[in-house]
C-alpha positions in Angstrom: 36.1 30.6 -143.8 33.5 30.5 -141.1 30.3 32.6 -140.9 29.4 34.9 -138.1 26.5 37.3 -137.3 22.9 36.2 -137.2 20.5 34.2 -139.4 18.4 36.5 -141.5 14.6 36.2 -141.3 14.6 36.9 -145.0 15.3 33.2 -145.6 11.7 32.6 -144.7 10.7 34.3 -148.0 12.5 31.6 -150.1 9.5 29.4 -150.4 11.1 26.8 -152.6 14.0 26.2 -150.3 14.6 22.5 -149.5 17.8 22.5 -147.5 19.6 24.9 -145.2 23.0 24.0 -143.9 24.7 26.7 -141.7 26.3 24.2 -139.3 29.7 24.6 -137.7 30.0 28.3 -137.8 29.9 31.2 -135.3 26.3 32.3 -135.8 24.7 34.0 -132.9 21.2 35.4 -132.1 18.0 33.4 -132.5 16.5 30.9 -134.9 14.2 33.0 -137.0 10.5 31.9 -136.6 10.1 32.8 -140.3 11.8 29.5 -141.2 8.5 27.9 -140.5 7.2 29.5 -143.7 9.3 27.1 -145.8 6.8 24.4 -146.8 9.3 22.4 -148.9 12.2 22.5 -146.4 13.5 19.0 -145.8 16.9 19.6 -144.1 17.7 22.2 -141.5 21.3 22.0 -140.1 22.1 24.7 -137.6 24.3 22.6 -135.2 27.6 23.7 -133.8 27.0 27.5 -133.6 26.3 29.9 -130.8 22.5 30.3 -131.3 20.5 31.4 -128.3 17.0 31.8 -127.1 14.3 29.1 -127.7 13.4 26.7 -130.4 10.6 28.4 -132.4 7.3 26.3 -132.4 6.7 27.6 -136.0 9.2 25.0 -137.3 6.3 22.5 -136.9 4.8 24.0 -140.1 7.7 22.5 -142.1 5.8 19.3 -142.6 8.3 17.9 -145.1 11.2 18.3 -142.7 13.1 15.0 -142.2 16.4 16.2 -140.7 16.5 18.8 -137.9 19.9 19.3 -136.2 20.2 22.1 -133.6 22.8 20.5 -131.3 25.8 22.2 -129.8 24.3 25.7 -129.4 23.1 27.7 -126.4 19.4 27.2 -126.8 17.3 27.2 -123.7 13.6 26.9 -122.8 11.5 23.8 -123.3 11.2 21.5 -126.3 8.1 22.7 -128.2 5.4 20.0 -128.1 4.5 21.2 -131.7 7.6 19.3 -133.0 5.4 16.2 -132.7 3.6 17.4 -135.8 6.7 16.8 -137.9 5.7 13.3 -138.9 8.2 13.0 -141.7 11.1 13.6 -139.3 13.8 11.0 -139.3 16.6 12.8 -137.4 16.0 15.1 -134.4 19.2 16.3 -132.7 18.8 18.8 -129.9 21.8 17.7 -127.7 24.3 19.9 -125.9 22.2 22.9 -125.3 20.5 24.2 -122.1 17.0 23.0 -122.7 14.8 22.6 -119.7 11.4 21.2 -118.8 10.1 17.8 -119.7 10.3 15.6 -122.8 7.0 16.2 -124.7 4.9 13.0 -125.0 3.9 14.4 -128.4 7.2 13.1 -129.8 5.5 9.7 -130.0 3.9 10.9 -133.2 7.3 10.9 -134.9 6.8 7.4 -136.2 9.5 7.7 -138.9 12.2 8.8 -136.4 15.5 7.0 -136.6 17.5 9.1 -134.2 16.4 11.1 -131.2 19.3 12.9 -129.5 18.5 15.1 -126.4 21.8 14.5 -124.7 23.5 17.0 -122.4 20.7 19.4 -121.6 18.9 20.2 -118.3 15.7 18.2 -119.0 13.8 16.9 -116.0 10.9 14.8 -115.1 10.4 11.3 -116.3 10.9 9.6 -119.7 7.4 9.5 -121.3 6.3 5.9 -121.8 5.0 7.1 -125.1 8.5 7.0 -126.5 8.0 3.3 -126.7 5.8 4.0 -129.8 8.9 5.0 -131.8 9.3 1.6 -133.3 11.7 2.8 -136.0 14.1 4.6 -133.7 17.7 3.2 -133.8 19.4 5.7 -131.5 17.9 7.1 -128.4 20.2 9.5 -126.5 18.9 11.1 -123.3 22.2 11.1 -121.2 23.5 14.0 -119.2 20.2 15.4 -118.1 18.2 15.5 -114.8 15.7 12.8 -115.7 14.3 10.8 -112.8 11.9 8.0 -112.2 11.9 4.5 -113.7 13.1 3.5 -117.1 9.8 2.8 -118.9 9.0 -0.8 -119.8 7.6 0.4 -123.1 11.1 1.0 -124.4 11.2 -2.7 -125.0 8.9 -2.0 -127.9 11.5 0.0 -129.8 12.4 -3.1 -131.8 14.9 -1.5 -134.0 16.8 0.2 -131.2 20.6 -0.2 -131.5 21.9 2.3 -128.9 20.2 3.3 -125.7 22.0 6.1 -123.7 20.3 6.9 -120.4 23.4 7.5 -118.3 24.3 10.4 -116.1 20.8 11.2 -115.0 18.8 10.6 -111.7 17.1 7.5 -112.8 15.9 5.2 -110.1 14.1 1.8 -110.0 15.1 -1.3 -111.8 16.4 -2.0 -115.3 13.2 -3.3 -117.0 13.3 -6.9 -118.2 11.7 -5.7 -121.4 15.0 -4.4 -122.6 15.8 -8.1 -123.3 13.4 -7.8 -126.3 15.7 -5.4 -128.1 17.3 -8.0 -130.4 19.3 -5.4 -132.4 20.7 -3.5 -129.4 24.5 -3.0 -129.6 25.2 -0.5 -126.9 23.5 0.0 -123.5 24.5 2.9 -121.3 22.7 3.3 -117.9 25.7 4.2 -115.7 25.8 7.0 -113.3 22.2 6.8 -112.1 20.5 5.4 -108.9 19.3 2.2 -110.4 18.7 -0.8 -108.0 18.4 -4.6 -108.2 15.1 -6.4 -108.1 13.9 -8.1 -104.9 15.7 -11.4 -105.8 19.1 -9.6 -105.5 20.4 -11.7 -108.4 20.8 -9.0 -111.1 18.4 -11.0 -113.2 18.1 -8.2 -115.8 21.6 -9.2 -117.0 20.1 -12.6 -117.8 17.4 -11.1 -120.0 20.1 -9.3 -122.0 21.4 -12.6 -123.2 18.7 -12.4 -125.8 20.4 -9.3 -127.3 22.9 -11.2 -129.5 24.4 -8.1 -131.0 25.4 -6.4 -127.8 28.9 -4.9 -127.8 28.9 -2.6 -124.8 27.2 -2.7 -121.4 27.8 0.3 -119.1 26.1 -0.1 -115.7 28.7 1.4 -113.4 28.0 3.9 -110.6 24.5 2.8 -109.6 23.3 1.1 -106.4 23.0 -2.5 -107.7 23.2 -5.2 -105.0 23.0 -8.9 -105.0 25.1 -11.5 -106.9 26.1 -12.2 -110.5 24.4 -15.2 -112.1 26.3 -17.8 -114.1 24.2 -16.6 -117.1 26.5 -13.7 -117.4 28.7 -16.0 -119.5 25.9 -16.3 -122.0 25.9 -12.6 -123.0 26.6 -11.7 -126.6 29.7 -13.2 -128.2 30.2 -9.7 -129.7 30.5 -8.1 -126.3 33.8 -6.2 -125.9 33.1 -3.9 -123.0 31.4 -4.7 -119.7 31.4 -2.4 -116.7 29.6 -2.9 -113.4 32.0 -0.9 -111.3 31.0 1.2 -108.3 28.0 -0.7 -107.2 27.4 -3.0 -104.2 27.5 -6.4 -106.0 28.5 -9.3 -103.7 29.3 -13.0 -104.0 31.9 -14.5 -106.2 32.7 -13.7 -109.8 31.0 -16.5 -111.8 33.4 -18.9 -113.5 31.3 -18.6 -116.6 32.4 -15.0 -117.2 35.5 -16.3 -119.0 33.2 -17.4 -121.8 33.1 -13.7 -122.9 36.3 -14.2 -124.9 35.9 -11.1 -127.0 36.1 -8.7 -124.1 38.7 -5.9 -124.3 37.5 -4.1 -121.2 36.2 -5.6 -118.0 35.5 -3.4 -115.0 34.1 -4.8 -111.7 36.1 -2.6 -109.3 34.6 -1.1 -106.1 32.0 -3.7 -105.3 31.8 -6.3 -102.6 32.9 -9.3 -104.6 34.6 -12.2 -102.8 36.2 -15.5 -103.5 38.9 -16.3 -106.0 39.8 -14.7 -109.3 38.1 -17.2 -111.8 40.4 -19.9 -113.3 40.6 -20.0 -117.0 41.0 -16.2 -117.1 43.6 -16.7 -119.9 40.5 -17.2 -122.2 40.2 -13.4 -122.2 42.7 -13.4 -125.1 41.7 -9.9 -126.3 41.4 -8.2 -122.9 43.3 -4.9 -122.7 42.1 -3.6 -119.3 41.0 -5.6 -116.3 39.8 -3.8 -113.2 39.0 -5.9 -110.1 40.3 -3.6 -107.4 38.3 -2.5 -104.4 36.7 -5.8 -103.6 37.2 -8.6 -101.2 38.9 -11.1 -103.5 41.0 -13.8 -101.9 43.5 -16.5 -102.9 46.5 -16.1 -105.2 47.0 -14.2 -108.4 46.6 -16.7 -111.3 49.8 -17.1 -113.2 47.8 -17.6 -116.4 47.2 -13.8 -116.4 50.6 -13.7 -118.1 49.1 -15.5 -121.1 46.7 -12.5 -121.8 48.9 -11.1 -124.5 47.0 -7.8 -125.0 46.7 -6.9 -121.4 47.9 -3.3 -120.9 46.3 -2.6 -117.4 45.8 -4.9 -114.5 44.3 -3.5 -111.3 43.9 -5.9 -108.4 44.5 -3.4 -105.6 42.5 -3.2 -102.3 41.6 -6.8 -102.1 42.8 -9.7 -99.8 44.9 -11.5 -102.3 47.8 -13.6 -100.9 50.7 -15.6 -102.0 53.5 -14.6 -104.3 53.6 -12.3 -107.3 53.6 -14.8 -110.3 56.8 -14.9 -112.2 54.8 -15.2 -115.4 53.0 -11.9 -115.0 55.2 -10.1 -117.4 54.8 -12.6 -120.2 52.1 -10.2 -121.3 54.4 -7.9 -123.3 51.8 -5.1 -123.5 51.5 -4.5 -119.7 51.9 -0.8 -118.9 50.1 -0.4 -115.6 50.1 -2.9 -112.7 48.4 -2.1 -109.5 48.7 -4.7 -106.7 48.7 -2.4 -103.6 46.7 -3.0 -100.4 46.7 -6.8 -100.5 48.4 -9.6 -98.5 51.0 -10.5 -101.1 54.2 -12.0 -99.7 57.6 -13.2 -100.8 60.1 -11.2 -102.8 59.5 -8.9 -105.8 60.3 -11.2 -108.7 63.2 -10.3 -110.9 61.0 -11.5 -113.8 59.3 -8.1 -113.7 62.1 -6.8 -115.8 60.3 -8.6 -118.7 57.6 -5.9 -118.5 59.4 -3.7 -121.0 56.5 -1.3 -121.5 55.6 -1.0 -117.8 55.0 2.7 -116.8 53.3 2.4 -113.4 53.8 -0.3 -110.8 52.3 -0.1 -107.3 53.1 -2.9 -104.8 52.6 -0.9 -101.6 50.9 -2.1 -98.5 51.6 -5.8 -98.9 53.8 -8.2 -97.0 56.6 -8.3 -99.5 60.1 -9.0 -98.2 63.6 -8.1 -99.3 64.9 -5.2 -101.4 63.7 -3.9 -104.7 65.8 -5.6 -107.3 68.0 -3.0 -108.9 68.0 -5.0 -112.2 64.2 -4.6 -112.4 64.6 -0.8 -112.3 67.4 -0.8 -114.8 65.6 -2.9 -117.3 62.3 -1.1 -117.4 62.9 1.8 -119.8 59.3 3.0 -119.8 58.9 3.1 -116.0 57.9 6.6 -114.8 60.4 8.5 -112.6 59.1 9.4 -109.2 60.2 12.2 -106.9 60.4 12.2 -103.1 57.0 13.9 -102.8 55.1 11.4 -104.8 56.6 8.1 -103.8 55.4 5.8 -101.0 56.8 2.5 -99.9 56.4 -0.2 -102.5 56.1 1.8 -105.7 58.9 1.0 -108.2 60.3 4.2 -109.7 63.4 5.3 -111.4 65.7 7.8 -109.9 67.5 8.2 -106.5 64.3 8.0 -104.5 63.3 4.4 -105.6 64.5 2.8 -102.4 62.5 4.9 -100.0 
């Protein structure tokens, strides 16, 4: 059964209380300032309720507090600078509220802090460089705010940092080279900002990340990065399974060395200005499940070896300048469910071998130079192919039903 109503101020009279856990209920009203009268309180969990108003500065009197979780409420107002007095604090979670104002530089005093979660609020201003003094922090989550300005170089001093989430803000400037000092970093999220490349236009910050041997995910999509990818991209962590640089203005060719990232399951480079051929040796992506290269200026033919990527479930090569035939081997990948080849210069006939894509759900071949009829046996032998109606189909999409020859 879940609790509702308000939190009684009387709790502040229980001077020996060490832990309060009222999380995941339907509590409303305010956080009583009287909770600051509990000198022995170590754990305060009030997350996932419907608490409103502000965070009481009086909580700073709970000097033994090491776990403070107020996330997923309706709290507003600013983060009290007084929270910087809680020097025993290891976990501070204030995410998913409506907090405004700036991040208090006083949080630098939380030297024992392991997790700082301020995600999904309405915080503005810059990231205080003082946060670089949190040398024990492992998780720093600031995403989904209105933070602007540069990413502080000082974050490179957070030597134990494992996850850095700065995405979905209004960050500008460059990705600091100092992030390459974060040897324990596993996940880096800076997508959906306004970040730019350095003056060399070589995305050299990616080269510095080759020092982060534990990296698993790099999300840098939807920024304003320009320039070219360096061959050093192939020297990123062997643990890397997700790399996204989509929706930028990256130009030049895709470095051949990228195929050295053999543990990737997700690679997204779509909507850039990439040119040249799809790298040979792409079959080395033996674990790849989703490959997005659409919306570029790629040329040449589709490598037949893509069919050797046995886990590939989605292949998007649309809106490029690819030519030649659709490889017969494409459906050797038994997991292929979505295949997007529209808006290219592909020629020849639709290969009957596509009937080997038994799990194929969506196939778009429109706006190419393909000749002949859609092979009926392809339609008949693809049990998972979605049925299209006359209002949704356009020339070149394979669909089941009477409209498939439109």
